[in-house]
Structure formats: C-alpha cells, structure tokens
Backbone bond lengths (Angstrom), bond angles and torsions (degrees), N, CA, C in turn:
res aa  C-N    CA-C-N  psi(-1)  N-CA   C-N-CA  omega(-1)  CA-C   N-CA-C  phi
1 M - - - 1.483 - - 1.471 106.77 -
2 D 1.291 114.22 134.81 1.502 119.94 173.79 1.467 111.34 -101.08
3 I 1.294 118.24 115.12 1.485 125.96 -174.80 1.556 111.07 -54.40
4 R 1.347 113.74 -32.15 1.432 117.54 179.85 1.556 113.95 -65.26
5 V 1.324 113.60 -37.52 1.453 120.00 175.76 1.516 110.33 -66.56
6 I 1.371 115.17 -42.80 1.466 117.88 -178.54 1.534 108.72 -61.44
7 I 1.305 117.30 -42.04 1.476 122.18 -179.50 1.520 111.14 -61.73
8 K 1.339 115.07 -41.72 1.505 119.50 179.64 1.544 111.53 -67.42
9 I 1.301 117.00 -41.19 1.458 119.96 175.98 1.521 109.37 -64.12
10 H 1.305 117.87 -43.55 1.484 120.96 177.32 1.508 112.82 -58.99
11 E 1.303 117.43 -40.86 1.471 122.21 179.90 1.539 108.41 -66.34
12 L 1.301 118.83 -43.57 1.462 122.94 178.93 1.504 110.61 -61.78
13 L 1.343 116.49 -43.60 1.465 122.09 176.63 1.482 110.83 -61.58
14 K 1.297 118.19 -48.27 1.509 123.03 -177.69 1.534 109.60 -61.50
15 A 1.328 119.96 -37.44 1.446 124.38 -177.24 1.588 109.14 -84.20
16 N 1.293 116.47 -2.25 1.495 120.33 -176.37 1.488 111.99 58.32
17 R 1.347 116.24 40.17 1.425 122.22 -177.04 1.573 111.83 -126.41
18 A 1.305 116.05 16.38 1.447 119.83 -177.68 1.530 113.94 -67.75
19 G 1.266 117.50 -50.29 1.504 120.18 -176.85 1.514 107.80 82.14
20 N 1.346 116.11 -158.10 1.439 119.38 178.88 1.498 109.81 -93.23
21 T 1.363 116.71 -172.91 1.410 121.47 -176.75 1.550 114.46 -59.68
22 N 1.306 114.68 -38.15 1.464 123.33 178.27 1.511 110.94 -61.45
23 D 1.370 113.38 -46.31 1.499 122.27 179.48 1.503 109.14 -60.81
24 I 1.348 118.23 -50.88 1.451 121.25 -176.39 1.561 108.78 -66.26
25 S 1.308 117.53 -36.51 1.422 119.27 174.69 1.513 114.75 -56.50
26 L 1.322 115.34 -47.71 1.464 123.19 179.06 1.536 111.29 -63.74
27 K 1.317 114.48 -44.80 1.514 119.19 -177.69 1.463 112.78 -64.31
28 L 1.372 118.18 -34.49 1.467 123.10 -175.41 1.495 113.76 -102.37
29 G 1.289 117.39 -9.90 1.461 120.31 178.95 1.579 111.27 68.48
30 I 1.286 113.92 38.22 1.486 118.80 172.59 1.468 111.56 -126.47
31 S 1.272 118.98 171.23 1.475 122.67 -177.89 1.471 112.82 -74.92
32 V 1.331 119.23 154.14 1.420 122.64 175.71 1.549 111.63 -59.34
33 R 1.269 117.58 -36.88 1.490 124.07 178.07 1.581 106.79 -62.20
34 S 1.347 118.33 -44.05 1.457 120.29 -179.22 1.575 108.45 -65.20
35 V 1.322 119.47 -37.57 1.454 121.77 177.75 1.529 108.26 -58.87
36 Y 1.335 121.13 -48.53 1.454 126.28 179.13 1.568 104.30 -56.93
37 N 1.304 119.50 -51.63 1.455 121.15 -176.38 1.514 112.61 -58.13
38 Y 1.353 116.85 -43.24 1.487 121.28 178.54 1.516 112.59 -62.99
39 I 1.337 114.79 -43.28 1.456 120.60 -178.34 1.580 109.31 -66.50
40 T 1.249 113.45 -42.27 1.473 116.77 178.56 1.502 109.73 -63.98
41 F 1.344 118.00 -45.05 1.417 119.26 177.47 1.540 113.24 -60.21
42 M 1.293 116.61 -41.93 1.464 121.55 -179.19 1.519 110.97 -64.74
43 K 1.298 118.44 -38.38 1.448 124.77 175.54 1.497 115.27 -66.48
44 T 1.395 114.81 -48.03 1.428 117.63 -173.40 1.503 111.79 -86.67
45 E 1.326 120.33 -41.11 1.505 121.28 -173.72 1.486 113.61 -91.50
46 L 1.330 117.57 -31.48 1.436 121.03 -178.63 1.517 113.19 -103.25
47 N 1.338 115.67 -5.75 1.490 123.27 179.87 1.534 109.28 59.98
48 A 1.257 119.17 35.63 1.471 120.66 175.52 1.530 108.79 -75.60
49 P 1.312 113.44 132.39 1.521 119.90 -176.22 1.547 110.65 -78.20
50 I 1.281 120.90 60.52 1.474 125.85 -179.22 1.527 109.46 -86.82
51 T 1.253 111.97 134.54 1.476 120.37 177.96 1.593 109.32 -134.36
52 Y 1.282 114.67 161.17 1.482 117.26 173.32 1.533 108.51 -109.97
53 N 1.325 115.06 123.05 1.467 123.78 178.23 1.532 107.31 -84.54
54 H 1.343 118.62 101.73 1.470 121.34 177.77 1.506 114.01 -61.59
55 Q 1.294 115.82 -36.54 1.441 118.43 -178.18 1.547 111.61 -69.04
56 G 1.335 114.98 -44.41 1.513 119.10 -179.63 1.500 110.92 -88.56
57 K 1.357 116.88 -9.14 1.475 121.75 177.43 1.538 111.18 59.87
58 N 1.339 117.23 46.50 1.453 121.86 -178.60 1.547 110.08 -150.81
59 Y 1.335 110.65 157.09 1.469 117.40 175.15 1.568 105.32 -89.56
60 C 1.372 112.04 145.74 1.473 118.02 -177.92 1.555 105.50 -155.71
61 Y 1.337 113.97 169.93 1.425 122.29 172.08 1.525 110.60 -84.84
62 E 1.300 117.58 139.99 1.492 121.18 177.90 1.515 110.09 -70.05
63 R 1.343 113.91 -30.64 1.454 121.91 -177.35 1.573 105.32 -153.73
64 E 1.365 112.11 168.41 1.419 113.73 179.48 1.533 114.12 -53.48
65 C 1.328 116.66 143.65 1.446 118.69 -176.85 1.476 112.70 -145.75
66 E 1.296 118.79 135.92 1.428 123.15 175.50 1.577 108.44 -125.74
67 L 1.262 114.01 129.86 1.465 119.91 174.48 1.544 105.89 -106.66
68 N 1.321 113.88 132.37 1.487 119.22 -178.75 1.508 109.09 -120.17
69 F 1.379 115.20 116.77 1.476 120.11 179.63 1.496 112.29 -106.92
70 R 1.292 117.82 10.12 1.463 119.94 -177.46 1.565 108.16 -89.21
71 G 1.329 113.55 146.07 1.458 118.11 -176.23 1.478 112.97 -77.99
C-alpha cells in the first residue's frame, strides 16, 4: 500500500469528490482493482467509515473521519 494514494483517496472522500471506482481510478492513475484494494484496506485496517452511496453512485464517509499518519 502506498500511503500517498491512501491520503489522496482520503482527501477525495473528505471533499465528497471521490465518485465511483472508475472515477477514482482515473483521478489517481491507478487500476480499478487497486482502488478496490485501497478502499478495502482503509476500511479493514484503518477503520475508515467508507460506504458506497448507491443513489449518488459514489464513495463517501459515513461520518466525519480523520486519518493521522504523523508519528
């Protein structure tokens, strides 16, 4: 996992600009499969409250979320 990609996905989610997996893939220049892997990692390992909004067809945070990578 590349922490820079996680930070970019986090920023997109916080700004409510993530879109779907295809959108994220295009914005970050990574494969759709990688987007799924990063989102799964963020949800399971970082406990990020990420959900998919079927009506809006986009990923978002269920509630406010901050990820801190500083030591």
